[in-house]
N, C-alpha and C positions, 0 to 999 in steps of 0.2 A: 625423622622417621622412627616409628616404634615397631618392634618385631616380637612375635610370640609364636609358640607352637599351637597348631590347631588341635581340635578335640581328638583327632585320630593319632596324634603323636608323631606322625610321619611328615606332614606338610607344614611349613612355616607360613605365617600371615604377616605381611609388612603393611603398615598403615601410614599414610601421609596426606597432607593437604596440598593441592596444586590447582592448575586450571585445565579444563577439558572442554574443547570446542568453544573457547572464549568465555567459559563460565568457571567460577570457583567451584571446586569439587573435593570431596573426601574420597581418597582412593584406598582400596584394599587389594593387595597383590598376593596371590597364592598359586598353588600348583596342584597337579594330579600326579599319580604314579603310573604312567602308561594308560592303557585303556581303563575306563571307569567300569564298563560293562563287558560281559562276554556272552556269546550265544551258546545255548545248550538246549537239549530236549527237556520237556517238562518231566517231573519226577518219575512216573512209571516207565517211561521210555528209556530211562537210564539203566534199567535192569537187563543184563545180557541174557538172563535165563527166561524171562517172561515175555520177551518181545521178539517177533520174527524180524531179522534185520531188513527184510524187504519193505517193511512198514515205514522205515526211516526215510524213504525217498519222498513220500507225500503225506501219509496219514499222521505221522508223528508231529504234533505241534511243537514249535520252538518258543523259547522265551529268553529275554535279556536278563541275565543275572549279574550281580556285582562281581567284577573280575577277581577281587580279593576281599571277601567279606570281613576279614579281620581289620581292614583299614577303614571300614564304614565310610567310604568316600562320598556316597550320595548324601548321607546325613551331614557330613562335614561341609560339603558344598552348599547344602540348604541352610545350615546355620550361618555360614559366612555370607551367603547371597541374600538372606532375608532383608527386605527393606531397601535393597539397592535399586537405583533407577536405570543404570546402564551396565552392560557387560562387554568387555573387550577381550577377545580370544587370542591368546599368544601361543597356541599349540604349534608343533612342528608344521612347516609348510609343505606337506606332502599329503597323499590320499589318506594315510592312516591318521595323520594329525587332523585332517578335515573331519574324519569320522568321529574322532574324540571330541571335536568342537560340538557336535550335535548331541553326544552323550552328556556333556557338561550342560548344554542348554536344556535337555530333558529334565535334568535334576534341578536347575536353579530357576527356570522361568516361572514355575508355579508359585514360588515364594517371593519373587521380585515385585516391585511396585508396578502396577499396570500402566502402560503408556497412555499419555493424554492425546487423543485423536490419532493423527498419523505420525506421531513423534517416533523417531528411530531410536531403538534401545540396544540393538545387537550390532557389534562391530568386530571386524576381523583384521588382525595385524599381519602383514606379509613381510617376512624378513628371511635372510639367508645366513646371517652370522650374528653372534652376540657381541657387537661392538657399539660404542656410543653412537657412531654415525648411522649405522643400520637401524638401531632401535629408535632413535629420534625420527629418522626418515619414515619408518613404519608407522609411528604414532601420528605423524603429520599427513599420512595418506591411507587412512583406515578404509577397508573395504567390507565385504560381506562374506560369510562362510559359504562354501560351495556344496550345495545339497547333492548334486550329481556325483561328485567325487566321493562323498560319504556313502552314497548308495552303492557305488561300485565295490566298496570295501564290504558293505553288508552282504552283497551278492556273493563275493568271494568267500566270506566267512560261512554263509549258509551252504554253498556248494561243497566246500571242503568238509564241513561237519557231516552233512547227510551222506555224501559219497564215501568219504573216508571211514566213517563209523560203520556203515553197512558192510562194506567189503572187509574191514578189519575184524569186526565181530564174527562174521561168518568164518573167515579162514583161520582166525585164532582158535575158535572153539573146535572147528573141524580137525585141524592138525594137532593141536595140543591134546586133544582127546585120543589121538592115535599114536603119537610119537613122543619119546621121552627125552631125547637128546638134541632138541632143536636149539637150545641155549639162547632163547630170546623170550622175554616175558610177554611180548606182544608181536603177533605176525601182522604188522600194520600195512595198510595200503593208503596211498595219498595221490591225488591227481597230479601233483608236481613231484612228490617224493619218489614215486615208482618210475617215471621216465628218467629221473636223475640216476637211480640205481641201474636202469636199463643201459645208460651210456657206459657205466663201469663194467657191466657184464659183457656188453658188446666187444669192448677192448679185450677182456679176458678170453672170449671165444676166439678172437683173431690170434691171440698168443698161442692158445691151445691147438688151433688148426694150422698154425704156421709150419711150413716144411722148408728148411733151409736149402738154398741152391748154391752150388759151387760156381765161382766165376774167376776169371783170370785178368790181371792188369799188367800192362807193360810199363816198367819204370826205367827211365833213363837218367843218367847223371852226366853232366858235361863239366869240364874244367876250364873256366875262363882264364884263371891264373894257376900257377903251379900248386899253391897250397889251398886253393878254394874250390868248392864244387857247388853246382847248382842242380837241384832236383827238378825235373820236368814232368808235367802232367800230360798223359796221353789224350789226344783229342777224341779218340773213340771211347774213352772212359773205361769200358770193360767189355769182355766177350764171355759167353757162357759155354763155348765149345773149346775143349783143350787143344784139339788138333789145329783149329783155326788160330788160336793164340800162339801155339808153337810155330806155325808158319810165319806169323808176323814177327816173332822173335828172330827166326832164322834170317828173314829179309833184312831187318834192321842191323843185325850183327855183321852183315857184310859191309856196312858203312863204317868208315874210320873217323869221320868228322860230322858234326852237326852244323847245318847252315842256317843263318838267321834269315828268315823269309820276310819278316816285317817287325817294325818297332812302333807302337802307338802309345801316345801319352794323352790322358784325358783328365780334366779337372772334374772331380765328382763331389757331390754334396750328401752328407748324412743329415737328414732333417731332425730338428729339435722335436721333442715329443709334443703331442696334443695336450691340452690342459687335462687335468686329472678328474676322472669320474669314479663312481663307487666300484664298478666292476674291475677297472684297471688297478685300483688301489688294492682290492682283495686278491687279484692275481699276483701282484708283486709281493704282497704281504706273505702269501703262501710260498711262492717260488724262491724269493730272495731272502725274506726275513724269517721263514720257517714258522709262521703263525697260521693257525687254522682260520678260515673265513669268519666263523662265529666269534672267535677271540679277537680278531682284528677289528670287527665291527663294534664290539663292546668298547675297545680301546678308543676307536675313532669317536664314538658317541661321548665318551668321557672327555676327550680333548675338546669336543665341540661345546659341551655344557660348561667347561671351565674357560671357554673363550679363546682357546689357542688356535682352532681351525674353524673354517666355515662349515655349513651343514654337510654331513658326510654321506647323505643319501641323494645322489643326483645322477642323472643319465647324460647330462650336458658336458660337452668338451669344448665349448666356445664361450669366451668372455664377452659380455655385452660391451658396447662401445663406451658407456659411461663408467665402467668399472675402474676403480682407483688402483691401477697396477703399481704405480710409483709409490703410493702410500703404503701398500703392503710390503713393497721391497725395502723401503726405508726402515721398517720395523726390524729388518734382519741385518742392518748395517754394522752392528756391534758384536755379532756372534763370531767367535774366533775361527770356527770351521769354514765360514764362507764370507766373512766381512770383506776381504780383498776383492773377491769377484763382484759382490754387490756394489761396492764403492766405484769400481770401474764402470759397471753398467749404468749407475746413476750419473756419473760424470760424462760418459760418452754417449749416453742415450740408450734406452731399451728398445728391443725389437718387438713389434706387435705380435702377440701369439698367433699361431696358425689358426686358420678358420676351421673349426670343428663342427660337431653336430649340436644344434640347439634344440633340446627336448622341451623347452618352455617351463622347466621346473625350477631349478636352482643353479646359481653359477657353479663352476667347477670347484673342487675341494682346494682350498687356499689357506696358507697360514695367516692368521689374523693378528697374532702378537708374538713377540720374541719369547723364547723359552731356553732354559739350560737343561743339561742332562741331570743335574742335581734336583731341579724342580720336578721333572717328569719321571725320571728313573726307568730303568729296564725297557720293557716293550713299549711303554708310552713314548719314551724318547726316540726309540728306533723308528717307530711309525711317523712321529712328528718330523724327524730328520729327513725321512724319505719324502714326505709331502712337501717340505720346504725346498729340498733340492730339486724336486720335480717342478715346483712353481718357478724357481729361479731359472731352471733350464728352459721353460716355455718362453721367457722373455730374453733369453740369450740368443747369440747368433748360431746359425747352423754350423756343423763341423765340415770343413773343406779339406780335401786331400787330393793328391795327384796319383793317379793309377797308371802304372806303366805295364804294358802287355807285350812280351816278346814271343814271336811265333818262330819255331824251329822246324826244319825238316831233317829227318834221319832216314835216308833212303826215300821210299815213297810215303812214309808215315810222318804225320804232323804231331808236334808236341808244343806245349805252351808253358810259360811261367809268368806269374803276375806279382808285381810289387806295389806297395802303397806307401806314400810319404805324406804325413799330415802337414798342410800348409797353414791352417787356422783351426785350432781345437774347438773353438766355440763352446757349445753347451757341454761337451765332454769333460771340460775342466771341473764342472760342478757335479757331473754324473760320470765319474771315471770308468765305471763298469761298461759304459757304452763306447769307450774310446777305441780308435782303430788300433789293432794289435801291432806291436813293433815287429817288423820283418827285416830279414837280411836285405841290404840294399842290392839292387840288381846292377850288374856290370854295365858300363857305358859301351854300347855297340850300335852298329848300323846295319842296314840290309846288305846281305852278301857276306858278312863276317863269318869266319869258320872257327869252331871251337872243338878241341879234341874230346872224344867221348870217354868218360871215366868208366862207366859200366852200363850195361843194359841187362835187365833180368825180368823174369816172369814171376809175379806174385800170385799165389793161390789164396783166395779169400772165400768167405761164405756170407750170404745175406743173413741179416739178423731179424728176429721177431721184434714187433713194437713193444715198448715197455708198458706197464700199467699206467693208467691215466693219473696225472698229477692233479691236485686240487685246482691249480691254475688252468690246466687244459679243460677240466670239467666245467669250470666257471665259463670259459669261452664257449663251450658247446651249449650250455644252458642259455647263455645270452643269445647265441646265434639262432637257436630253435624256439626262443620265447618261452622258456620254462621258468616260471617265477619272475620276480621283480628284483631290482637292485637291493631292495630291503629284505626279500624273503630267500634269495639264493643261499646265503650262509645257513639259514635255518634248515633248508631241505638237505644240504650236505651234512649238517650236524645230525639230522634225524637218521639218515642211513647208517651213520657210524654208531649212534646210540642203540639202534635196533639190532646191532650185530649183523648187518647185511654186508658191510665192508669193514676192513681194518686199515688204519693209516700206517703205511710202511715207511722206511727211510726215504728221505727226499720228498716226503708228504705225498707218496703215491698211494692210490686207493685200490686195495686188492679185495675183490669180492669173496665172502665166505661161502661155504657150501649152501647155507640157507639162502643167501642172496642170489646165488647162481640158479638154484632149483626154482625159486619163485619166478624169476624172470623167464626162464625156459618154459615154466608152466603157463605163464601169461601168453607167451608166444604161441604155445600149443593150442590154447583155448581161444584167445582173442588178442591178437597182436596190438590192437589199438589201445589196450590198457597200459601198455608199456612204451609204445612209440610216442614221440613228442608231438605228433601232428594234432591230435585231438585237444590236448591241453593248450597248445599254441593258439588254436582256433578259439577256445574259451577265453584266453587272455585278451584276444583282440576284441571279443564281444564286451568284456568287462571294461576295456578302455573306451569303447563306444558309449557305454553307460556314463563313464566319467565325463565324456565330452558332450553329453546330452543328446547323442545321436541314436541311442537304442533304449528300449523300454525295459526297465529293471525287472518287472514281473514276467515279461515274455522271455527274456534271456534265461531267467531262473527256471521257468517252467520247461522250456525247450531243452536246456542242458540236463536237467534232472530226468526228463523223459528218456533221453538217449542213454544215460547211465543206468537207469532202472532196467531198461531192456537188456543192457550188457550184463547187469548183475544177475538177472534171471538165467541168462544163457551160461554165465560163469558157474552158477550153482548147479545147473543141470549137467555141466561138463567137468565138474571138479575131479572126476575119476582120472582124467588126463593128467592133471598136476599131481594127483596122489601116486600115480605110477612112478613118477620121477622121485617123489619123496621116499617111497619104499626102498629105492636103490641106495639112497644117501643116509637115511636115518633109521634108528632102531625102534620097534614097537614098544609101547609102554611096559608090557609084561616082561620084556627082556632087558629093561633098564632099571638102574637103581639097586639099593641093597636093603634087605629086610630090616625093619626098625620097630614097628609097634603093631599090636594085634587089632584086627578089625572087630567091631562089636557085633557084626552080623554073623560072620562065619568062624570067627575066632582064629583065623589063620593070620600069618604075618603079612602086613602091608609093606610095600617097598617104598623107601624114601628116594625120590628123584631130586638130586641136588642141582642139576642144570636148570637155568632160568626157564620158566618160573618154577621154583621148588614146590613139590607137591607129594602127596602120598597116593599110591595106587594099589588097590586090591585086585589082583588078577583073577581070583576066584569069583568075586561078585561083579567084576568089571566096573568098579567105581573109582573115581578119582576125587581126591579132596585137596583143595587149595590150602596153602599155608601162608603165614606172614613172610614177606620177602626181606632180603638184605640183612640176614642174621644167621645164626646157627640153630639147628634143630637137633634135640636129642631126646631119648626116652626119659620120662619123668617118674622114676622110682617104681615103674610097672604098676602105677596106680590107675584105677579105672573111673570113668565118668559114671555117676550114679543113675544117670538118665538113660544111657544107651550102651553101656558096657565097653565103649572104646577105650583103649589105653591112652592116657594123657601123654602129650609131648611138651617139652619146654623150649620156648623160643628165647634167644638171647642176642642182644646187639653187642655183647662184649663185656669185659669186666668193668669198664667205666660207663656202661650204658644201663639199660633196663632189661628185665627178663620177666616172663610170665608163662604159666602153664596154659594149655588149651586142649580142648577135646576136638579132634579132627572133624567129627560129625557135627557138633554144635557150632563150630566155626563156620561151617558151610550151610547148616540148616538151623537157624536160631530157634531155640526151644520155647522162648517166651516172647510175648507181644512187644515188650519194651526193649527187645534186643534186635540188632541188625546183623546181617552177614558180615563176617570178618571180626567178630568180637571174641576175645579170649576169656579165660576164667576170671581175669581181673575186671571184667565188665558183666559177668554173668550174675543174674539176679536170683539164682536158686537159693531158697531160704536156709537150707541146712548143710549144703556141700561145703566141706572144709577148705576148698580152694576158691570159693566164690567171693564176689565183691561183698556180699552180705556178711560174710564171716571175717574178711581181711581188710575191708574198707575202714580207713581211719578218719579222714576229714576232707573237706573241700580243698582242691588245689589252690596253692597260694598265688598262682599266676593266671591260669585260664578260667573261663567262666563255668564250664560244665564238667571239668575233670574231678576225679576223686583220687586222693592219695591212698594207695593200696600197699599193704605190707608185702614185701618180697620174701616169702618164707624160705627160699632157697639161698638167700644171700649171706647167711651167717658164716664166719664170725664178723664179717664186715657188713652189718645189717643195713638195710635201706628200705625206704618206701618210695614208690614211683607213681606219678600221675598216669591214669589209664587213658588220658586223651592227648596230653602234650609231652614234652621231653623233660619235665622237671623231675629230678631225683633228689630225695632227702636222705643223706647218710646219717645214721645215728647208732648209738650204743655199740661202738666197736668192741670186739672181744667178749660181748655178752654171751652167756651160755644158752639162754632162751629168750625169745621175744614173742609175746602173744598179744592178740587184740582182745581186749576185755569186752563183755557185753554192756558194761556200764559206760556212761557218757560224762563229759566234762560239764560242770554247772555253768561255766562262763561262756564257752564257745560251742558246746554240744558236740564236739568231736569225740570219737570213741577213745576210751582210756587204753593205755598200753601197759602190760605187765612185763617187767624186765628182770631177768635172773642172771647175775654175774657170778663167775668163779671168785672165790674169796681172795685169791692172790692178785687178781686183775680188776678188782672192783673200784670204780672211780666214785662210788656213792659215799656220802659223808658218814662218819662213824663206823667205817668198815662194814656197813650193811651190804648184803648181797642181793636183796630184792627190793623193788620199788614199783608202785603202780601210780601212774599219773598221766596228765595230758601233754602230748608232745609240744603243743603250742603255748600252754599257759604255766606248766609246772616249773617253778624256779630251779628245782633239783636237776631237771633235764636240759636247762637252757644252754649249757656249754657242751652238751653231748650231741647236738643236732646241727647239721650243716647242709645248706641248700646248694645243689649243683644243677647242671643241665646235662642230660644224657648225651654221650658221644654216639651219634647215629652213623651207621655205615654209609648211608645214602640219604640225601635231602628229601627223597620222595617217600621215605618211610611213612606209613599211614599214621596220621595224627601228630607226626613230628614237626619240628620247626627248623628243618634244614640242619646245617652243620654248626648250630649254635652250641658252644661248649664253654667249659670253664666255670669258675666259681661265681656265685651270685649272692654273696653275703649281704650286700646292701639292699637288695630288692626283696620285698615281702618280709622285712624284719622289724621288730620293735627295738627301741633302744635296749641294750642289755643282751643283744644277740639272739633273742628268741624269734622263732618264725611267727609272722603276723598273718593270721588267716584272713582272707578277703570276706567281707560281709558275714560276720559270725552268725547272725540271726538266720541267714539263708543256708548255713551249712547243713543243718539237719534236714531242711527241705530238699536240698540237693541229694542227700543220702537216701531220704525217704522215697524219692522218685525211683531210685534203683531197687528199693526193697518191695515195691508193689507186687 
């Protein structure tokens, strides 16, 4: 086999010769990175300002775009698929995987060899784990991709896009235009996300409206022997009237002895667990391991792709008859934590797992190969250990124990005590947290025996409010009401945390924020169905019918969108009802923030609102100007924009990151045709402004296609230039007194020359020179004074950034000798010229 990287640098291609359906064949094996395509509105409908959100339900056309354009996945698949005769699809065997199958087919079928006659060229492999047995079995029983399952995913994507975007755009613009301390950059709505939040707020409301009640309990203690006592439970449990409780106390105090009325002994069984599915795994990961559902799912997916466990997205809790349970168990025979238990099971025979639910998707989550803590480390090992213990428990015996119940009478009142003795621990040996708690052994006694009473007293207690929902409880509610799928439940819970609708408290309890509470109360006030689980549950059922081929894709889409369109119009007309609740909890824009920079229209100070999304607000003009997020904003030397007279502000991602000035008005209203909303001075094409790209641009970025390296004139004495598109930062000329961009260009690479002026005491220039003019890329004098890095971004979603990619990048984009190596030197001036038009 030969292996190489594909043209996108992300996917490997493995080539080998073998046989396929009885014929000799040359194989190419490669992969994709999740979905190849994503659904989005066509260009003009992505503008929040120019499009009425109501149009998104039907008028706005959608299109499939590459999910990650940087990966050029379509081009990569077409290059590799060109000239192939057959394609075998090995995507995950769930609805999402089926959808990706057809995305791959759309890319490669046009470039594959045309089939001869009725020759079959498309095959689908069905498998549940990445083991030799499963893979070979799948290859020997190839099927076809399921169009209906793929369509159900298309339907869900379009519904979520149209409904979510319409509601989100409307309520975000409406409320952020009025209130300054919402502390959320997006007031989002989602057909699944909002009912998920609804469950959390419903519990919060129960806690707030809870009124504790006082009740009384009668507690008796008897002394079977001189130095031992036995606490008895009152059969009435509790009473809520103090006088009645006092009466019972007085009656029982008259008795001197407790009489044994009955002694019963029963053998009881605590059943071993059902086989593990996704929802149960997520519940346990949150409740017992302290992992959020999203994090747990990511770890499970990694364990699956590394071959340690079977496919982690499954609703099934029943093993098929032909599943090799003993083979999976043998894999665990040498692990020191459970080797003894496993060896006993293999020698004495395993128990058939309990009959659970068969959803017809994948077998339950099962360990497929042995692992050690050193191999997996941290959370990976903890999740793998739980999955393995759970699997061993499913083939172990039930736990058996003897329960003894003694019933006493003290006067006319009855009391009971219960004791349990384990006779066969069964599965609790491997899952000790399920074991029967050790209790004091009950005294041997028979009916009619009398015991002296130690004490009888009245305990005053109060009812307690429920606690906030745990993630495990929320997952249970979502599953019960059909909100989301086993794959999407973690995403919805993560979304309500990211949007600042809930916070995760100790014990992984979800406490709604003011914003989350007001939103849900507002939905209830306007249209309760927007937050109740009923309507989404009905939609999920329709989507499942599409997957089964029992419902028409277009009809389900049209019908559901029509319902939500009507709801949207009613919501817009009734928004004042939610606004009344907002007014009570949040401050208007004019009363929020602190004065920072002057407005170019009225020349009064605008207020900087730091809460997400950070923005500037002029209360006199009643205008709001959005700003770059995830950084700090400060006034930029009280300098003004030559176009509109607004004071410039400086955005910075920190000392290790990048910074650039911007005009608040130009940032929101691009002054030139070649500029877009959200561009700072480092992308401004003004021909003479001293802060613009035209004056400070040096050369094409050494890493990305369209970026230009721009001098950061505020960075001295630790001078740097930064790409205005990606997170490349070039540090140079440390301790220089002045650095300026010259109007002249380099003869070799056409980048702008740089004039550098050093203090005499700190000059690194040869011959004690203090001034030099040259090209950052080509001048040998500068070669040791330039260092490429990547900006440390505060958040991976920074516009134009590449996530949390940090650290030095000496090797990349450099020529031998340490100098920066510009990409495509001939194109550099063309790239700059495009900005200078």
